[in-house]
C-alpha positions as CSV (number, residue, x, y, z in Angstrom):
1,M,74.0,-27.2,66.5
2,R,70.8,-26.1,68.1
3,E,69.8,-29.7,67.9
4,I,73.4,-31.0,69.3
5,L,73.0,-28.5,72.2
6,D,69.5,-29.9,72.8
7,R,70.3,-33.2,73.3
8,L,73.8,-32.5,75.3
9,L,71.4,-30.1,77.9
10,A,69.3,-33.2,78.2
11,F,71.9,-35.7,80.0
12,D,72.1,-34.9,83.5
13,T,75.8,-34.9,83.8
14,V,76.5,-33.3,87.4
15,S,80.1,-34.5,88.3
16,S,78.7,-37.1,90.4
17,R,76.6,-39.0,88.2
18,P,77.9,-40.8,84.8
19,N,78.5,-39.1,81.5
20,I,79.0,-42.0,79.2
21,A,75.4,-41.9,77.4
22,L,76.8,-38.4,76.3
23,M,79.9,-39.5,74.9
24,H,78.2,-42.6,73.0
25,Y,75.9,-39.9,71.5
26,V,78.9,-37.6,70.6
27,K,81.0,-40.9,69.2
28,G,78.0,-41.9,67.3
29,L,77.5,-38.5,65.4
30,L,81.0,-38.3,64.9
31,E,81.8,-41.9,63.7
32,G,78.7,-41.8,61.9
33,A,80.4,-38.8,60.1
34,G,83.7,-41.1,59.5
35,L,86.1,-39.4,61.9
36,A,88.6,-41.4,64.1
37,V,87.2,-41.5,67.8
38,T,88.5,-42.7,71.3
39,L,87.0,-43.1,73.9
40,V,89.1,-43.1,77.4
41,P,86.7,-45.1,80.1
42,D,86.5,-44.9,83.7
43,A,84.4,-47.9,84.2
44,S,84.0,-48.2,87.4
45,V,82.4,-44.5,87.7
46,G,80.6,-44.9,84.1
47,K,82.3,-42.0,83.0
48,A,84.8,-41.4,79.8
49,N,86.7,-38.9,78.0
50,L,86.6,-38.5,74.1
51,Y,88.7,-37.8,71.8
52,A,88.5,-37.6,68.0
53,S,90.3,-36.2,65.2
54,T,89.9,-35.6,61.4
55,E,93.4,-37.2,60.8
56,P,94.4,-39.2,63.8
57,E,98.0,-39.5,62.1
58,G,98.1,-35.8,60.8
59,Q,100.7,-33.6,61.9
60,G,100.0,-30.8,64.7
61,G,96.6,-29.0,64.2
62,V,94.2,-27.5,66.9
63,M,92.3,-29.1,69.1
64,L,89.2,-27.7,70.8
65,S,88.6,-28.7,74.3
66,G,85.6,-28.8,76.6
67,H,84.3,-30.5,79.7
68,T,80.8,-32.4,79.5
69,D,80.4,-32.1,83.5
70,V,77.9,-29.8,85.4
71,V,77.5,-28.4,88.9
72,P,74.4,-29.6,90.9
73,V,71.2,-27.4,90.6
74,E,69.7,-28.9,93.7
75,G,68.8,-26.1,96.4
76,Q,68.4,-23.7,93.6
77,N,65.4,-21.7,92.0
78,W,64.5,-22.6,88.7
79,T,62.4,-21.4,86.8
80,K,63.1,-23.3,83.7
81,P,63.5,-27.3,83.4
82,P,67.6,-27.4,84.0
83,F,68.1,-30.4,82.0
84,A,66.4,-29.3,78.7
85,L,66.8,-26.6,76.1
86,T,64.6,-23.5,76.6
87,E,65.1,-21.1,73.7
88,T,63.3,-17.7,74.6
89,D,64.7,-13.7,74.5
90,G,67.5,-14.6,72.4
91,R,68.9,-16.9,75.1
92,Y,69.4,-20.7,75.5
93,Y,68.9,-21.7,79.1
94,G,69.6,-25.2,80.7
95,R,72.6,-26.2,83.1
96,G,75.7,-25.8,81.6
97,A,74.4,-23.8,78.8
98,A,77.4,-21.4,79.5
99,D,79.9,-23.9,81.2
100,M,80.0,-25.4,78.4
101,K,77.9,-27.3,76.9
102,G,77.3,-24.2,74.4
103,F,80.7,-24.4,73.0
104,V,80.9,-28.3,72.8
105,A,77.9,-28.2,70.8
106,C,79.9,-25.6,68.3
107,A,83.0,-28.1,68.9
108,V,81.0,-30.8,67.5
109,E,79.1,-29.3,64.7
110,A,82.8,-28.2,63.3
111,M,84.0,-31.7,63.6
112,L,81.2,-32.7,61.4
113,E,81.9,-29.8,59.4
114,A,85.4,-30.3,59.0
115,A,85.3,-33.8,58.3
116,R,83.2,-33.1,54.8
117,R,86.0,-30.3,53.7
118,P,89.3,-31.5,52.5
119,L,91.5,-29.7,55.4
120,Q,95.1,-29.4,55.1
121,V,95.7,-29.5,58.8
122,P,93.9,-31.6,61.3
123,L,91.1,-30.7,63.8
124,H,90.9,-32.5,67.0
125,L,88.1,-32.2,70.0
126,A,89.0,-33.7,73.4
127,L,86.4,-33.7,75.8
128,S,86.6,-34.5,79.3
129,Y,84.6,-35.4,82.7
130,D,85.2,-34.1,86.4
131,E,86.6,-30.7,85.3
132,E,84.1,-29.1,87.8
133,I,85.6,-31.2,90.6
134,G,89.2,-29.7,90.1
135,C,90.1,-31.0,86.4
136,M,90.2,-34.7,87.7
137,G,89.1,-36.7,85.0
138,V,90.9,-35.2,81.6
139,R,94.5,-36.3,83.1
140,S,93.9,-40.2,81.9
141,L,93.3,-38.2,78.2
142,I,96.3,-36.2,78.7
143,D,97.9,-39.1,79.8
144,L,96.8,-41.0,76.1
145,L,98.0,-37.5,74.2
146,E,101.6,-37.6,76.2
147,S,102.4,-40.9,74.5
148,A,101.0,-39.9,70.8
149,P,104.0,-39.3,68.2
150,V,102.1,-36.3,67.3
151,K,100.5,-33.4,69.6
152,P,98.4,-30.6,68.1
153,R,100.2,-27.5,67.6
154,F,97.3,-25.3,69.6
155,C,94.4,-26.3,71.8
156,I,91.4,-23.5,72.5
157,V,89.7,-24.0,75.5
158,G,85.9,-23.2,75.0
159,E,85.1,-21.9,78.6
160,P,82.9,-18.8,78.2
161,T,85.1,-15.1,77.8
162,G,82.3,-13.9,75.9
163,M,84.6,-14.8,72.9
164,Q,87.8,-12.8,74.1
165,V,91.1,-14.1,73.8
166,A,91.6,-15.3,77.3
167,T,95.7,-15.9,78.2
168,G,95.9,-17.1,81.7
169,H,93.8,-18.2,85.0
170,K,95.7,-18.8,88.7
171,G,96.6,-22.3,89.5
172,K,94.7,-24.0,92.4
173,V,95.7,-26.4,95.2
174,A,93.0,-27.4,97.7
175,L,94.0,-28.3,101.2
176,R,92.8,-30.0,104.3
177,A,93.5,-29.0,108.1
178,T,92.4,-32.2,110.0
179,C,92.4,-31.1,113.9
180,T,92.4,-33.4,116.6
181,G,91.5,-32.3,120.1
182,R,89.8,-33.9,123.3
183,E,86.5,-35.2,124.0
184,G,84.4,-34.0,127.1
185,H,81.3,-33.2,128.8
186,S,80.6,-29.2,127.7
187,A,80.1,-28.9,131.6
188,L,83.7,-29.6,132.0
189,A,84.8,-27.9,128.6
190,P,87.9,-26.3,130.1
191,L,89.2,-29.7,131.2
192,A,88.7,-31.2,127.5
193,L,90.4,-29.9,124.1
194,N,87.7,-28.5,122.0
195,A,88.8,-29.5,118.2
196,L,86.8,-26.7,116.6
197,H,88.8,-23.9,118.3
198,L,91.7,-25.4,117.0
199,A,90.0,-25.2,113.9
200,G,88.9,-21.8,114.5
201,D,92.1,-20.7,115.8
202,F,94.0,-22.1,112.0
203,L,90.8,-20.1,110.2
204,G,92.6,-16.9,111.7
205,A,95.9,-18.1,110.8
206,V,94.3,-18.7,107.2
207,R,92.8,-15.1,107.4
208,A,96.5,-13.4,108.4
209,L,98.4,-15.0,105.8
210,Q,95.7,-13.5,103.2
211,A,95.9,-10.1,104.6
212,E,99.4,-10.4,104.3
213,V,99.9,-11.5,100.8
214,A,97.0,-9.1,99.7
215,E,99.5,-6.3,101.2
216,T,102.8,-7.2,100.1
217,G,102.5,-10.1,98.0
218,L,103.1,-10.9,94.1
219,R,100.4,-8.7,92.0
220,D,98.8,-9.4,88.2
221,G,96.5,-6.4,87.3
222,D,95.2,-8.3,84.6
223,Y,92.9,-10.4,87.2
224,D,89.6,-9.1,89.0
225,V,91.5,-9.5,92.0
226,P,94.8,-9.1,91.3
227,Y,97.0,-11.2,94.1
228,T,97.1,-14.8,95.4
229,T,93.8,-16.0,97.0
230,L,93.5,-18.0,100.1
231,H,89.8,-19.1,101.4
232,V,88.3,-21.3,103.7
233,G,85.1,-22.9,101.8
234,K,84.6,-25.9,104.8
235,M,84.8,-26.4,108.4
236,S,82.7,-28.9,110.2
237,G,83.0,-30.9,113.4
238,G,81.0,-31.8,116.5
239,V,77.9,-34.0,117.5
240,Q,75.9,-32.0,119.7
241,V,76.2,-29.2,122.1
242,N,77.0,-30.4,125.0
243,I,79.7,-32.6,123.7
244,V,83.1,-31.1,123.5
245,P,84.3,-32.2,119.9
246,N,87.6,-34.2,119.5
247,H,87.4,-33.7,115.8
248,A,87.2,-31.2,113.2
249,V,88.4,-30.1,109.6
250,L,88.2,-27.6,107.6
251,D,89.2,-27.0,104.0
252,F,90.6,-24.4,101.7
253,E,92.1,-23.5,98.9
254,I,95.2,-20.9,97.4
255,R,94.7,-19.8,93.9
256,S,97.8,-18.5,93.4
257,L,99.4,-16.6,90.4
258,A,102.2,-17.6,88.4
259,G,105.3,-17.3,90.3
260,E,104.0,-17.7,93.4
261,D,106.2,-19.6,96.1
262,V,102.6,-21.8,96.9
263,A,104.9,-24.8,98.7
264,G,105.7,-21.5,101.0
265,L,102.6,-20.6,101.8
266,I,101.8,-24.1,102.8
267,T,104.9,-24.3,105.0
268,R,104.3,-21.2,106.3
269,L,100.9,-22.3,107.5
270,E,101.9,-25.9,108.4
271,A,104.0,-24.1,111.3
272,E,101.7,-21.9,112.4
273,A,99.6,-25.0,112.9
274,E,102.0,-26.2,115.1
275,R,102.3,-23.1,117.0
276,I,99.1,-23.7,117.8
277,V,99.1,-26.9,119.2
278,A,102.5,-26.9,120.6
279,P,101.8,-25.4,124.2
280,L,98.8,-27.8,124.2
281,R,100.9,-30.7,124.5
282,A,101.8,-30.9,127.7
283,E,98.4,-31.6,128.6
284,F,97.0,-32.8,125.7
285,P,99.7,-34.7,124.1
286,E,97.1,-35.9,121.1
287,A,96.7,-32.4,120.2
288,A,97.5,-31.8,116.6
289,I,96.7,-29.8,113.3
290,K,97.6,-32.2,109.8
291,V,97.5,-29.9,106.7
292,E,97.4,-32.1,103.5
293,R,96.9,-31.5,100.1
294,L,93.8,-33.1,98.1
295,W,94.7,-31.9,94.5
296,D,95.6,-29.4,92.6
297,Y,95.7,-28.2,89.1
298,P,98.3,-25.5,87.5
299,G,97.6,-22.3,86.3
300,L,97.8,-20.8,82.5
301,G,100.0,-18.3,81.6
302,T,100.6,-18.0,77.9
303,P,102.4,-15.0,76.4
304,S,100.1,-12.1,75.0
305,D,102.5,-12.2,71.9
306,A,102.8,-16.2,71.8
307,E,101.5,-17.7,68.0
308,V,98.5,-19.4,69.6
309,V,97.4,-15.9,70.6
310,R,98.0,-14.1,67.5
311,F,96.3,-17.1,65.4
312,V,93.2,-16.9,67.6
313,K,92.7,-13.0,67.7
314,G,92.8,-13.7,63.7
315,L,89.5,-16.4,64.0
316,T,87.8,-13.5,66.2
317,G,88.9,-10.4,65.1
318,A,90.0,-9.3,68.7
319,N,92.1,-6.8,69.5
320,G,92.9,-7.2,72.9
321,T,93.5,-10.4,75.1
322,M,92.4,-11.3,79.1
323,K,92.8,-13.6,82.0
324,V,90.1,-15.5,83.8
325,A,89.4,-15.9,87.8
326,F,87.8,-19.2,87.2
327,G,90.3,-22.4,86.2
328,T,90.6,-24.7,83.6
329,E,92.2,-27.6,82.0
330,G,94.4,-25.0,80.1
331,G,97.2,-25.0,82.5
332,L,97.4,-28.9,82.0
333,F,97.5,-29.4,78.3
334,D,99.9,-26.5,78.2
335,Q,102.0,-27.6,80.9
336,R,102.2,-31.5,80.7
337,L,101.4,-31.9,77.0
338,G,103.5,-28.7,76.2
339,V,100.5,-27.7,73.7
340,P,100.5,-23.6,73.9
341,T,96.9,-22.9,74.6
342,V,94.2,-20.1,75.1
343,I,90.7,-20.0,76.7
344,C,87.8,-18.4,74.3
345,G,84.5,-19.6,74.2
346,P,81.1,-18.0,74.3
347,G,79.1,-16.7,77.3
348,S,80.0,-15.6,80.3
349,M,81.0,-17.3,83.7
350,A,78.7,-14.6,85.3
351,Q,75.3,-17.1,84.1
352,G,77.3,-20.2,84.9
353,H,76.3,-22.3,88.6
354,K,73.1,-19.9,88.5
355,P,69.6,-21.3,88.8
356,D,68.5,-20.5,84.9
357,E,71.8,-20.3,83.7
358,Y,72.0,-19.4,79.9
359,V,74.2,-18.3,77.0
360,S,73.0,-15.9,74.4
361,V,72.3,-16.7,70.6
362,E,74.6,-14.3,69.8
363,Q,77.6,-15.4,71.5
364,V,76.9,-18.6,70.4
365,E,77.0,-17.4,66.7
366,R,80.2,-15.6,67.4
367,C,81.2,-19.3,68.3
368,R,80.0,-20.9,65.3
369,G,82.0,-17.8,63.2
370,M,85.3,-18.3,65.1
371,L,85.0,-22.2,64.2
372,A,83.9,-21.5,60.5
373,A,87.2,-19.0,60.5
374,L,89.4,-21.8,62.0
375,I,87.9,-24.7,59.4
376,G,88.5,-22.3,56.7
377,R,92.1,-21.9,58.1
378,L,93.0,-25.6,58.3
379,E,91.5,-26.1,54.6
380,T,94.2,-23.8,53.4
381,G,97.2,-25.2,55.2
382,W,96.9,-22.5,57.9
């Protein structure tokens, strides 16, 4: 496992860069053990998904799922090399150690061990790309699995949960509001229409709707933030201070609880956009705030008494369950493939996306123990 993790961390698989070299490394390991491996490439960007199985035509089985891309390190003050394994003080350091190459290393090791064992039920591995930018890359792998005659019975997504069994996360939709005004000289600013001001007014509408949702909307106490959130992450526009800008863009998101009327929230924001610009059109016919959906992924809401939950709790020895604040590919496996899914992996997202990212050796060993127990169950027929 440590050797595999060392190699995985050495690949710079920031989402904006190719991951194909990492995938060929994993493919070589698995095929060398006699496992069936399929790459699902996107040749135009040098990336690929990977799907491997101990028995390609086997009935059901368990799928281990992880992503291979990581977030950038630029602008972060690392004291250890980000794209190398540093082991010290009971921790494995490196970009992606927690999110989530630590789990991927354990899963690859488990597949190699499974290849040596007489399993009665198959074990599968799904590795993806571009998870960090909206769970985008895995969709071509899901397209492939949708047409397969047999799908996995369960899926374990190994995002960091401290090895607790997580049954849910919020869904997310990323949106953009494009604001159109009229340019002019700042000395005559009242005679122009400032697109940044329009964006500011729309931002106020987003904040007002968030306050309402937090006060009166749906609630789920299993989450750290127990309600649907609306968040503006980026606003841009303008050229220089003495020009009234005619164009501005505001990017925002909605992270929604199960049962939330997300379409209704978007409709309300579109109505607010029209309310802002309608009084201006007599003087500025071009005035507009256009809201568009960029991408989305579904939430995960596996019932706490589901068979997959009982099964994975039996592997870990856990008593309870949790829900996570971050999104995963689990909702796509659950909703598009109909494969019951939980999230369970080593480490904490509190260490992810930060300088000197790490996963503890203790957490990795607990993950290895869970996967060893899983192989034992598959060897005895469940």
